[in-house]
Residue, then its C-alpha position, 0 to 999 in steps of 0.5 A: q287504045v290512045r297513046l301519046v309518047e313524047s321523046g327527045g328531051a335532054l340536057v342542053l346548053p343555053g343557045g342550043s337546040l332540041r327536037l321533040s317528038c310525040v308519037t300518037s296512036g291512030s290518026i290523032v295528029r291528023v284530025n285534031d288541033m294539036g299542041w305542045y305544052r310544058q310544065v315546071p314543078g309547082k306551076q300549071r301546064d301551059l300551051v307553048a305551040l299549037i298547030r291547027i288541023k289546016g296547018h296554021t300555027h300559033y306560039a306563046d310569046s315566050v317562044q315565038g321565033r325560036f320554036t317551030i311546031s310541025r307534024d307528019t300525019a303519015k307517021n302520026t307524029l308531032y314535032l317541036q323544033m326548039n332553037d336558041l334555048k334559054r334557061e326558062d325553057t326548062a320544063v317537062y314537055y307534053c303533047n296533046s290535043y287542043p283545047r281539050t285533052i284527047i281523053r279527059g285527064y290523059w297525058g303522056q309521060g312527057t319529056q324533060v328538057t333542061v337548059s343549063s350550063 
């Protein structure tokens, strides 16, 4: 059974840091390009960070230099280190494969990140 379980979200002050984790079932992280996505109410879910099977990483312009995506294939876990957080980073964050979801239409529960003073 496929599972994506995100965690690590919290309320944080502007300029603060968080590390998100996504535990997956099986070898999803090892055999797929994987991404972190975020969504705010009323808007589409956007890709913010991508790690290719071979390890190359890509970032949305809005997070470049502040966010770092990584993975631990032995732990079947995807990470997102977020530094210098800004109010506009407030969103629910999800992990999934890229460019298509690991199962059509399937998303985990996500983890809420709120950046506020």
